[in-house]
KEPADREN-330964 format. One line per 10 residues: for each residue x, y, z of C-alpha. Coordinates in nm, 4 decimals, padded with zeros to 6 digits. Example, Ala and Ser with C-alpha at 12.3 -4.5 7.8 and 13.67 -1.06 7.14 Angstrom:
<rs>
01.2300,-00.4500,00.7800 | 01.3670,-00.1060,00.7140
</rs>
This chain:
<rs>
-00.0035,00.0002,00.0026 | 00.1310,00.3420,-00.1090 | 00.0492,00.6962,00.0023 | -00.0111,00.9845,-00.2546 | 00.3738,01.0357,-00.3005 | 00.4715,00.6903,-00.3835 | 00.5915,00.5843,-00.0545 | 00.5337,00.2312,00.0709 | 00.2999,00.2046,00.3768 | 00.2928,-00.1731,00.4138
00.2383,-00.4683,00.2065 | 00.1063,-00.8366,00.2345 | 00.1632,-01.1510,00.0420 | -00.0913,-01.4150,-00.0002 | -00.0046,-01.7763,00.1049 | -00.0604,-01.9722,-00.1916 | 00.2323,-01.9436,-00.4378 | 00.0111,-01.9281,-00.7295 | -00.1919,-01.6478,-00.6185 | -00.1978,-01.3281,-00.8088
-00.3693,-00.9983,-00.6639 | -00.6913,-00.9458,-00.8818 | -00.8335,-00.6276,-00.7169 | -00.7655,-00.3754,-00.4250 | -01.0415,-00.1825,-00.2713 | -01.0124,00.0928,-00.0306 | -01.3370,00.2068,00.1547 | -01.4188,00.5757,00.0837 | -01.3880,00.6698,00.4379 | -01.0420,00.5370,00.4258
-01.0745,00.2896,00.7193 | -01.0486,-00.0453,00.5424 | -00.8738,-00.2370,00.2458 | -00.9835,-00.5165,00.0745 | -00.7422,-00.7469,-00.1329 | -00.8579,-01.0163,-00.3936 | -00.6386,-01.2927,-00.5297 | -00.7025,-01.5276,-00.7858 | -00.4979,-01.8145,-00.9035 | -00.2989,-01.9316,-01.2019
-00.4591,-02.1504,-01.4522 | -00.5009,-02.4877,-01.3024 | -00.4505,-02.3681,-00.9670 | -00.7174,-02.0942,-00.9251 | -00.7591,-02.1047,-00.5670 | -00.8354,-01.7560,-00.4165 | -00.8487,-01.5671,-00.1260 | -01.0043,-01.2238,00.0299 | -00.7938,-01.0442,00.2640 | -00.9514,-00.7529,00.4915
-00.7246,-00.5125,00.6527 | -00.7250,-00.1945,00.8477 | -00.5986,00.1239,00.7119 | -00.2420,00.0599,00.8808 | -00.2088,-00.2829,00.7337 | -00.3345,-00.4928,01.0116 | -00.4844,-00.8185,00.8764 | -00.8308,-00.8404,01.0420 | -00.9458,-01.1329,00.8565 | -00.9378,-01.3631,00.5429
-01.2101,-01.5680,00.3609 | -01.1863,-01.8666,00.1172 | -01.4327,-02.1374,00.0557 | -01.1776,-02.3812,-00.0248 | -01.3134,-02.4611,-00.3567 | -01.0254,-02.5870,-00.6083 | -01.1903,-02.3364,-00.8488 | -01.2262,-02.0390,-00.6292 | -01.1063,-01.6982,-00.7251 | -01.1964,-01.3617,-00.6039
-01.2344,-01.0824,-00.8909 | -01.3515,-00.7490,-00.7415 | -01.4535,-00.5851,-00.4512 | -01.6518,-00.2652,-00.3787 | -01.7358,-00.0785,-00.0627 | -02.0533,00.1232,00.0188 | -01.9750,00.4937,00.1240 | -01.9466,00.4236,00.5042 | -01.7223,00.1193,00.4775 | -01.9925,-00.0705,00.6515
-02.0423,-00.3362,00.3538 | -01.8094,-00.5045,00.1148 | -01.9365,-00.6783,-00.1962 | -01.7372,-00.9109,-00.3613 | -01.7432,-01.1274,-00.6968 | -01.6147,-01.4532,-00.6510 | -01.5928,-01.6885,-00.9607 | -01.5765,-02.0601,-00.9756 | -01.3511,-02.0632,-01.2503 | -01.3346,-02.3516,-01.5000
-01.6648,-02.4799,-01.3575 | -01.8096,-02.1631,-01.4970 | -02.0182,-02.0333,-01.2052 | -01.9908,-01.8065,-00.9269 | -02.1161,-01.5861,-00.6461 | -02.1576,-01.2397,-00.5232 | -02.0842,-01.2204,-00.1422 | -02.1817,-00.9433,00.0901 | -01.9698,-00.8905,00.4056 | -01.9565,-00.6771,00.6959
-01.6413,-00.5052,00.8325 | -01.6190,-00.7980,01.0962 | -01.6119,-01.0873,00.8246 | -01.9797,-01.1787,00.8746 | -02.1282,-01.2828,00.5543 | -02.4711,-01.0863,00.5099 | -02.5838,-01.2670,00.2238 | -02.4825,-01.4729,-00.0808 | -02.6159,-01.4880,-00.4219 | -02.5439,-01.7729,-00.6332
-02.5048,-01.7240,-01.0149 | -02.5214,-02.0603,-01.1770 | -02.3618,-02.1231,-01.5314 | -02.2158,-01.7577,-01.5283 | -01.8889,-01.6250,-01.3756 | -01.9093,-01.2845,-01.1996 | -01.6443,-01.0339,-01.2630 | -01.7223,-00.6769,-01.2283 | -01.9167,-00.5730,-00.9300 | -02.0228,-00.2319,-00.7805
-02.2039,-00.1698,-00.4560 | -02.3967,00.1543,-00.4267 | -02.2850,00.4295,-00.1871 | -02.6098,00.3717,00.0356 | -02.5840,-00.0091,00.0090 | -02.9088,-00.0257,-00.1609 | -02.8031,-00.1841,-00.4804 | -02.5298,-00.4374,-00.6257 | -02.4858,-00.4474,-00.9885 | -02.2610,-00.7346,-01.1341
-02.1400,-00.8256,-01.4896 | -02.0976,-01.2148,-01.5663 | -01.9564,-01.4184,-01.8419 | -02.0169,-01.7780,-01.9392 | -01.7467,-02.0334,-02.0156 | -01.7410,-02.1594,-02.3830 | -02.0628,-01.9535,-02.4726 | -01.9898,-01.6667,-02.6771 | -02.3654,-01.5226,-02.6268 | -02.3711,-01.6147,-02.2536
-02.3507,-01.3964,-01.9465 | -02.5349,-01.1051,-01.8263 | -02.5611,-00.7778,-01.6211 | -02.7627,-00.7819,-01.3228 | -02.8925,-00.5562,-01.0162 | -02.9349,-00.7173,-00.6960 | -03.1229,-00.5824,-00.3863 | -02.8476,-00.4796,-00.1430 | -03.0403,-00.5974,00.1665 | -03.1343,-00.9468,00.0414
-02.9288,-01.0243,-00.2708 | -03.2276,-01.0910,-00.4962 | -03.1945,-01.0365,-00.8492 | -03.3875,-00.7232,-00.9457 | -03.3197,-00.7465,-01.3094 | -03.0948,-00.8917,-01.5601 | -03.0026,-00.8720,-01.9305 | -02.8033,-01.1042,-02.1467 | -02.4990,-00.8671,-02.2339 | -02.2721,-01.1761,-02.3819
-01.9245,-01.2649,-02.3010 | -01.5814,-01.1941,-02.4645 | -01.6069,-01.4654,-02.7415 | -01.2909,-01.3930,-02.9386 | -01.1141,-01.6805,-02.7615 | -01.4157,-01.8293,-02.5642 | -01.2489,-01.6668,-02.2375 | -01.4286,-01.6483,-01.9245 | -01.3262,-01.2727,-01.9068 | -01.6068,-00.9971,-01.9553
-01.5145,-00.6468,-02.0583 | -01.5399,-00.3386,-01.8608 | -01.8294,-00.1712,-01.6537 | -01.8509,00.1730,-01.4997 | -02.1047,00.3551,-01.2638 | -02.1860,00.7113,-01.2551 | -02.0999,00.8894,-00.9398 | -02.4584,00.9411,-00.8498 | -02.5483,00.5965,-00.9792 | -02.8020,00.7489,-01.2215
-02.6410,00.5355,-01.5065 | -02.4483,00.1912,-01.5309 | -02.2406,00.1193,-01.8509 | -02.1426,-00.2602,-01.9425 | -01.9165,-00.3283,-02.2412 | -01.8837,-00.6321,-02.4242 | -01.6875,-00.7497,-02.7330 | -01.6213,-01.0909,-02.8802 | -01.5720,-01.2376,-03.2050 | -01.9034,-01.4167,-03.3217
-02.1017,-01.2582,-03.0165 | -02.4621,-01.1280,-03.1145 | -02.4578,-00.9024,-02.7935 | -02.1486,-00.6889,-02.8966 | -02.1815,-00.3213,-02.7935 | -02.2251,-00.1135,-02.4834 | -02.5264,-00.1312,-02.2766 | -02.6517,00.1727,-02.0552 | -02.8599,00.0950,-01.7632 | -03.0302,00.2602,-01.4630
-03.1585,00.0915,-01.1387 | -03.5076,00.0761,-01.3311 | -03.3346,-00.1685,-01.5996 | -03.2054,-00.1113,-01.9823 | -03.1859,00.2389,-02.1129 | -03.0031,00.1677,-02.4526 | -02.7672,-00.0101,-02.6659 | -02.4904,00.1382,-02.8298 | -02.3450,-00.0157,-03.1624 | -01.9653,-00.0091,-03.0337
-01.7784,-00.3032,-02.9633 | -01.6362,-00.1434,-02.6579 | -01.3525,-00.2801,-02.4513 | -01.3102,00.0008,-02.1696 | -01.6019,00.2249,-02.0355 | -01.6237,00.5381,-01.8094 | -01.9201,00.7825,-01.7089 | -01.8424,01.1509,-01.6337 | -02.0420,01.3260,-01.3750 | -02.2460,01.5070,-01.6480
-02.3457,01.1668,-01.7756 | -02.1204,01.1470,-02.0842 | -02.0064,00.8010,-02.1642 | -01.6426,00.7411,-02.2669 | -01.6109,00.3904,-02.4738 | -01.2594,00.2809,-02.5682 | -01.2544,00.0766,-02.8890 | -00.9049,-00.0160,-02.9894 | -00.6962,00.3107,-03.0390 | -01.0199,00.5481,-03.0409
-01.1767,00.6723,-02.7348 | -01.5597,00.7721,-02.8093 | -01.7553,01.0221,-02.5896 | -02.1166,00.9924,-02.6227 | -02.3677,01.2407,-02.5003 | -02.6292,01.0974,-02.2245 | -02.8746,01.0131,-02.4921 | -02.5903,00.8742,-02.7527 | -02.7143,01.1005,-03.0362 | -02.3852,01.2927,-03.0949
-02.0257,01.1168,-03.1026 | -01.6988,01.2943,-03.0329 | -01.3880,01.0817,-03.0754 | -01.0173,01.0889,-02.9248 | -00.7415,00.9249,-03.1455 | -00.5109,00.7511,-02.9033 | -00.1413,00.6245,-02.9538 | -00.2446,00.2711,-02.8742 | -00.5196,00.0665,-02.7529 | -00.7152,00.1925,-02.4564
-00.6877,-00.0264,-02.1533 | -00.8659,00.1672,-01.8827 | -01.0673,00.4790,-01.8319 | -01.0801,00.6627,-01.5000 | -01.2916,00.9249,-01.4218 | -01.1905,01.0043,-01.0873 | -00.9949,01.3217,-01.1984 | -01.0668,01.6631,-01.1185 | -01.2213,01.8323,-01.4174 | -01.1163,01.5657,-01.6496
-01.0468,01.1972,-01.7077 | -00.7434,00.9530,-01.7331 | -00.7109,00.6936,-02.0086 | -00.4624,00.4172,-01.9838 | -00.3218,00.2635,-02.3031 | -00.0345,00.0471,-02.4207 | 00.1727,00.3441,-02.4528 | 00.1149,00.5159,-02.1046 | -00.1488,00.7094,-01.9264 | -00.3014,01.0200,-02.0700
-00.4874,01.2753,-01.8950 | -00.7793,01.4936,-02.0506 | -00.9020,01.8062,-01.9040 | -01.2846,01.8121,-01.9102 | -01.4918,01.6899,-02.2115 | -01.3115,01.6584,-02.5274 | -01.4863,01.7162,-02.8763 | -01.1894,01.7109,-03.1435 | -01.4391,01.5249,-03.3860 | -01.8019,01.5416,-03.3771
-02.0303,01.3136,-03.6079 | -02.4221,01.3562,-03.5900 | -02.5539,00.9999,-03.6609 | -02.8805,01.0023,-03.8285 | -02.9634,00.6245,-03.8302 | -03.0630,00.4143,-03.5328 | -03.2392,00.1185,-03.4163 | -03.5438,00.0524,-03.1730 | -03.6453,-00.2557,-03.0087 | -04.0158,-00.2617,-02.9106
-04.0969,-00.5275,-02.6222 | -04.5063,-00.5256,-02.5999 | -04.6447,-00.6077,-02.2520 | -04.9990,-00.6973,-02.1533 | -05.1652,-00.5938,-01.8204 | -04.9553,-00.6517,-01.5164 | -04.6276,-00.6402,-01.7110 | -04.6857,-00.9897,-01.8618 | -04.4746,-01.0322,-02.1736 | -04.7145,-01.0413,-02.4665
-04.5622,-01.3220,-02.6412 | -04.6064,-01.5342,-02.3017 | -05.0037,-01.5421,-02.3891 | -05.1717,-01.7687,-02.6558 | -05.1482,-01.6660,-03.0222 | -04.9380,-01.4109,-03.1706 | -04.8630,-01.0226,-03.1748 | -04.8041,-00.7789,-03.4469 | -04.6090,-00.4750,-03.3819 | -04.6374,-00.1989,-03.6485
-04.4149,00.1055,-03.6372 | -04.4722,00.3924,-03.8806 | -04.4528,00.7661,-03.9484 | -04.5471,00.9568,-04.2567 | -04.2854,00.7953,-04.4810 | -04.2265,00.4751,-04.3189 | -04.4450,00.1769,-04.2396 | -04.3250,-00.1756,-04.1506 | -04.4762,-00.4583,-03.8982 | -04.3208,-00.7542,-03.7431
-04.5172,-01.0728,-03.6323 | -04.4146,-01.2040,-03.2758 | -04.4631,-01.5285,-03.1373 | -04.3991,-01.7243,-02.8072 | -04.0304,-01.7629,-02.8821 | -03.9806,-01.3802,-02.9214 | -03.9579,-01.1178,-02.6656 | -03.9611,-00.8104,-02.8664 | -03.9663,-00.6401,-03.2360 | -03.6253,-00.4992,-03.3658
-03.6382,-00.2223,-03.6318 | -03.2984,-00.1385,-03.7754 | -03.1592,00.1390,-03.9828 | -03.4161,00.4007,-03.9163 | -03.3858,00.7653,-03.9687 | -03.3697,00.9397,-03.6292 | -03.7060,01.1077,-03.5244 | -04.0370,01.0341,-03.4071 | -04.2604,00.7409,-03.4852 | -04.5722,00.5791,-03.3844
-04.5727,00.2022,-03.2716 | -04.9383,00.0208,-03.2580 | -04.9505,-00.3151,-03.1327 | -05.2354,-00.5842,-03.2060 | -05.3012,-00.9327,-03.0543 | -05.4302,-01.2270,-03.2257 | -05.5179,-01.4466,-02.9208 | -05.5913,-01.7790,-03.0955 | -05.9399,-01.8306,-02.9137 | -06.2519,-01.9671,-03.0684
-06.3484,-01.6541,-03.2575 | -05.9836,-01.5018,-03.2645 | -06.1055,-01.1557,-03.3003 | -05.8087,-00.8977,-03.3444 | -05.7428,-00.6990,-03.0335 | -05.6302,-00.3614,-03.0586 | -05.3853,-00.2796,-02.7716 | -05.3177,00.0991,-02.8365 | -05.0593,00.3309,-03.0123 | -04.7336,00.5147,-02.8497
-04.4993,00.7618,-02.9686 | -04.1455,00.6705,-02.9678 | -03.8155,00.8194,-03.0807 | -03.5589,00.6769,-03.2830 | -03.2167,00.8184,-03.1673 | -02.9362,00.8150,-03.4106 | -02.6378,00.5714,-03.3574 | -02.7841,00.3624,-03.0755 | -03.0400,00.0927,-03.0264 | -03.3260,00.2491,-02.8276
-03.5276,-00.0056,-02.6179 | -03.9109,00.0638,-02.5696 | -04.1509,-00.1083,-02.3135 | -04.4794,-00.0788,-02.4931 | -04.7626,-00.1316,-02.2242 | -05.1038,-00.2226,-02.3458 | -05.3399,00.0844,-02.2933 | -05.6950,00.0113,-02.4108 | -05.9803,-00.1434,-02.2206 | -05.9653,-00.5201,-02.0869
-06.1675,-00.7649,-01.9055 | -06.0376,-00.7572,-01.5424 | -06.3169,-01.0023,-01.4067 | -06.5969,-01.2193,-01.4887 | -06.8571,-01.3563,-01.2304 | -07.1901,-01.5198,-01.2063 | -07.4664,-01.4562,-00.9349 | -07.4698,-01.8224,-00.9191 | -07.2999,-02.1196,-01.0412 | -07.6383,-02.3403,-01.0118
-07.9102,-02.1939,-01.2245 | -08.2454,-02.4143,-01.2544 | -08.3775,-02.3828,-01.6279 | -08.6252,-02.1138,-01.6885 | -08.4774,-01.8944,-01.4021 | -08.2297,-01.6034,-01.4739 | -07.8946,-01.5225,-01.3391 | -07.6799,-01.2077,-01.3529 | -07.3574,-01.2123,-01.5140 | -07.1023,-00.9439,-01.4164
-06.8019,-00.8210,-01.6256 | -06.5298,-00.5844,-01.4806 | -06.3872,-00.3811,-01.7348 | -06.0567,-00.1649,-01.6728 | -05.9571,00.1345,-01.8633 | -05.5811,00.1927,-01.8409 | -05.5827,00.4849,-02.0996 | -05.5061,00.8378,-01.9847 | -05.8629,00.9444,-02.1197 | -06.2306,00.8324,-02.0898
-06.3412,00.5859,-02.3408 | -06.6795,00.4948,-02.4576 | -06.7159,00.0861,-02.4219 | -06.9628,-00.1902,-02.5311 | -06.9535,-00.5520,-02.4246 | -07.0897,-00.8336,-02.6314 | -07.1524,-01.1265,-02.4448 | -07.2016,-01.5119,-02.6038 | -07.3813,-01.7617,-02.3558 | -07.4328,-02.1043,-02.4838
-07.4682,-02.4587,-02.3452 | -07.1883,-02.5538,-02.5962 | -06.8894,-02.3829,-02.7354 | -07.0315,-02.1827,-03.0463 | -06.8465,-02.0242,-03.3437 | -07.1105,-01.7698,-03.3838 | -07.0145,-01.4338,-03.4673 | -07.3230,-01.2356,-03.3140 | -07.3198,-01.2419,-02.9210 | -07.6504,-01.3284,-02.7499
-07.6256,-01.0178,-02.5504 | -07.4801,-00.6650,-02.6130 | -07.4408,-00.4158,-02.3444 | -07.5434,-00.0330,-02.3925 | -07.2438,00.1912,-02.4457 | -07.0733,00.2972,-02.1198 | -06.8306,00.5662,-02.0568 | -06.5294,00.4389,-01.8346 | -06.2987,00.7316,-01.7066 | -05.9298,00.7067,-01.7131
-05.7464,00.4863,-01.5196 | -06.0855,00.3422,-01.3630 | -06.3161,00.0269,-01.3889 | -06.6742,-00.0312,-01.4686 | -06.9094,-00.3216,-01.4156 | -07.1094,-00.4549,-01.7072 | -07.4295,-00.6579,-01.5840 | -07.5978,-00.9093,-01.7930 | -07.9054,-01.1404,-01.7436 | -07.8935,-01.4878,-01.8816
-08.1812,-01.7624,-01.8648 | -08.0822,-02.1259,-01.9489 | -08.3911,-02.2697,-02.1305 | -08.2682,-02.6173,-02.0797 | -08.0628,-02.8130,-01.8410 | -07.6729,-02.8353,-01.9170 | -07.3530,-02.6611,-01.8613 | -07.3336,-02.3222,-01.9827 | -07.0216,-02.1180,-02.1410 | -06.9448,-01.7672,-02.1667
-06.7384,-01.5670,-02.4501 | -06.7249,-01.1801,-02.4263 | -06.5520,-00.9144,-02.6306 | -06.4758,-00.5528,-02.5191 | -06.5597,-00.2919,-02.8129 | -06.4027,00.0446,-02.7398 | -06.4718,00.3772,-02.9434 | -06.1038,00.4588,-03.0573 | -06.1250,00.7853,-03.2834 | -06.4721,00.7426,-03.3562
-06.4540,00.3605,-03.4500 | -06.5884,00.0690,-03.2536 | -06.2658,-00.1434,-03.2127 | -06.2134,-00.4662,-03.0288 | -05.9695,-00.4190,-02.7359 | -05.9886,-00.7531,-02.5502 | -06.1900,-01.0975,-02.5231 | -06.2392,-01.3946,-02.2940 | -06.2474,-01.6953,-02.4393 | -06.4965,-01.9718,-02.3826
-06.5122,-02.0602,-01.9881 | -06.7914,-02.2550,-01.7982 | -06.9717,-02.0129,-01.6285 | -07.2785,-02.2036,-01.4580 | -07.4839,-02.5199,-01.4758 | -07.8532,-02.5523,-01.5166 | -07.9094,-02.9006,-01.3375 | -08.1574,-03.1556,-01.4428 | -08.4570,-03.1749,-01.2082 | -08.6441,-03.5123,-01.0947
-08.9153,-03.5638,-00.8989 | -08.8817,-03.8823,-00.6904 | -09.1290,-04.0583,-00.4726 | -09.0369,-04.1543,-00.1115 | -09.2204,-04.4310,00.0530 | -09.2397,-04.4374,00.4468 | -09.3577,-04.7436,00.6540 | -09.3592,-04.8058,01.0083 | -09.0005,-04.9619,01.0502 | -08.7901,-04.7868,00.7586
-08.8267,-04.5168,00.4855 | -08.7188,-04.6118,00.1309 | -08.6896,-04.3920,-00.1712 | -08.8030,-04.5532,-00.4954 | -08.6168,-04.3933,-00.8057 | -08.8271,-04.4318,-01.1104 | -08.6495,-04.1848,-01.3387 | -08.5120,-04.3554,-01.6708 | -08.3467,-04.6585,-01.5008 | -08.1248,-04.7332,-01.8042
-07.7714,-04.6451,-01.7357 | -07.6230,-04.7763,-01.3977 | -07.6854,-04.8709,-01.0434 | -07.5512,-04.7039,-00.7543 | -07.6159,-04.7667,-00.3752 | -07.6555,-04.4507,-00.1300 | -07.7397,-04.4436,00.2283 | -07.7853,-04.2111,00.5334 | -07.9178,-03.8926,00.3492 | -07.9953,-03.6658,00.6360
-08.2512,-03.4071,00.5402 | -08.3156,-03.1190,00.7890 | -08.6755,-03.0137,00.7662 | -08.6670,-02.6264,00.8226 | -08.9364,-02.3618,00.8868 | -09.0080,-02.3590,00.5075 | -09.1424,-02.6983,00.5214 | -09.5540,-02.7013,00.5083 | -09.6641,-02.7102,00.8729 | -09.9585,-02.9448,00.7953
-09.7710,-03.2765,00.8199 | -09.9698,-03.5370,00.9765 | -09.8948,-03.9199,01.0423 | -10.1440,-04.0402,00.8019 | -09.9507,-03.9776,00.4913 | -09.7546,-04.2596,00.3110 | -09.5670,-04.0563,00.0376 | -09.3360,-03.7517,00.0362 | -09.2356,-03.5957,-00.2816 | -08.9009,-03.4001,-00.3372
-08.7505,-03.2166,-00.6337 | -08.3979,-03.3243,-00.6235 | -08.1218,-03.1225,-00.7925 | -07.8040,-03.2748,-00.9803 | -07.5327,-03.0402,-01.0533 | -07.1993,-03.1887,-00.9783 | -07.1389,-03.5523,-00.9939 | -07.4045,-03.7676,-00.8190 | -07.4449,-03.5392,-00.4933 | -07.7928,-03.4436,-00.4313
-07.8037,-03.0622,-00.3757 | -08.1555,-02.9698,-00.2501 | -08.4944,-03.1011,-00.1640 | -08.7244,-02.7932,-00.2639 | -09.0939,-02.9128,-00.2893 | -09.2838,-03.1265,-00.0497 | -09.6142,-03.2983,-00.1122 | -09.8074,-03.5108,00.1107 | -09.7625,-03.5326,00.4803 | -09.5681,-03.7346,00.7558
-09.5688,-03.6608,01.1247 | -09.2312,-03.4774,01.2353 | -09.1310,-03.2039,01.4374 | -09.0100,-02.8888,01.2913 | -08.6221,-02.8868,01.2916 | -08.6219,-03.2716,01.3548 | -08.3584,-03.4683,01.1420 | -08.5113,-03.7873,00.9632 | -08.2794,-04.0230,00.8142 | -08.3844,-04.1594,00.4699
-08.2057,-04.4988,00.4058 | -08.1598,-04.5207,00.0086 | -08.1966,-04.8665,-00.1581 | -08.0880,-04.9187,-00.4860 | -08.0811,-04.6025,-00.6893 | -08.1356,-04.5875,-01.0750 | -08.1110,-04.2802,-01.2965 | -08.0658,-04.2327,-01.6580 | -07.8540,-03.8944,-01.6727 | -07.5514,-03.7709,-01.4346
-07.4099,-03.4569,-01.4766 | -07.0643,-03.3165,-01.4339 | -06.9883,-02.9249,-01.3144
</rs>
């Protein structure tokens, strides 16, 4: 360890003869130093050593894995937390550890099938960002943001690996001092993820088509990207490039320089005062990736059917079809400027009516690939219910459909409903609601009355139509779903004697036989009060609506001497019937 004048203060030698120092981190408050070691090829045993500022060794850590090697360490602002990326070397996996100053492990995040290298801990300890690579996979590896308290992955994006020699080494990563932006660079021959990725704590902002090897971020948001012997300076949105010719390849960029930045090269270190603009090029073409989402941030392509994304302006119109294997639509080599994007869903349902999900304005920025999350913005069905699941034929039931309008303006909406005892391909609904105005960001309930004419299982299909630009457009549909059952009703005589009670079933005894016993029917105050002992027959309407269960005895004829509220046991003999329903 040296002071600012280059005088050695103290030193430490790792015990393994194969170890080499991979990284040294000093806490911002100057109290602690963390040194990381990684072994030579074939002997990659690593160690983490933690020191006081004076060089006193406080503790060490190694998990004794034969492929273990520490790569990078990062403190939070007050030195109370230390994040360390730990690789599993040739086993091609690894972890991120979070320690406190006494050596206790706060949490461990396993990263299977990837090898973590670059890691940064935010000043307040709220977030950890890590960049990984994947052995022998030129398109493996990712950049991920972790929860600083738990280690949970908040988001991750595939950003590839250095595929030039199938190495496990990823390229550079940088974080702005205020943590507003995170840059991750990647380069490798054959990798489809070449470029520089710009993130914030919410996720991906943009991808720049530069096969960057070193990156840095200035306080004003300017992004520095070293590609070979050229250093590019990108404005925060990437629309304007500047470049600096270097004497040899860039190996490191440091923005921790007062009023400037330093660039390490094969020929030495170069110091630049402030922002340089030796060459300015305005790029007029860019790319945009549209990722469509349904409600609750569900990826549109995870739903049945397929999605069509249309991108257009006054001079340009193109569409792309997306299915389950796709995540988004990429449109390339577009003139910079404002465009419109419209999304349609073909849900692969019975009627398969095209659903319009909305239109949004997007900006194509020259020189970069912009990523845009399209959120469904037209009214959709958010709930369906029936007043009863068991509806006798000839009686009515109320069906309620809740419609939500996520738009920023009120919309006139109509709902069409199909109710049939079988799935139908009819394009005309049985019932259509009146037009209802749904306020922006709110929901409205549409109620319908349905009367089953015959016994059976009834199904519902629904379509939402919204007034978009003066035209009625379908914006959502609800595929055929069982909504209620109209039960078969049988009148069954019950014979009583002095010693036992026998039910005699005389309804279509053609299908099969089943033995039932010990049905207890609780007479209630609704039972006719004029029951006397002289009666021989009791008639009941039995409702069958789900398997062989008897749901209700609704009507009594004849008389029997009982006390109101008393339970009467009816012992079943052989039971025969011709129809058995299912719910």
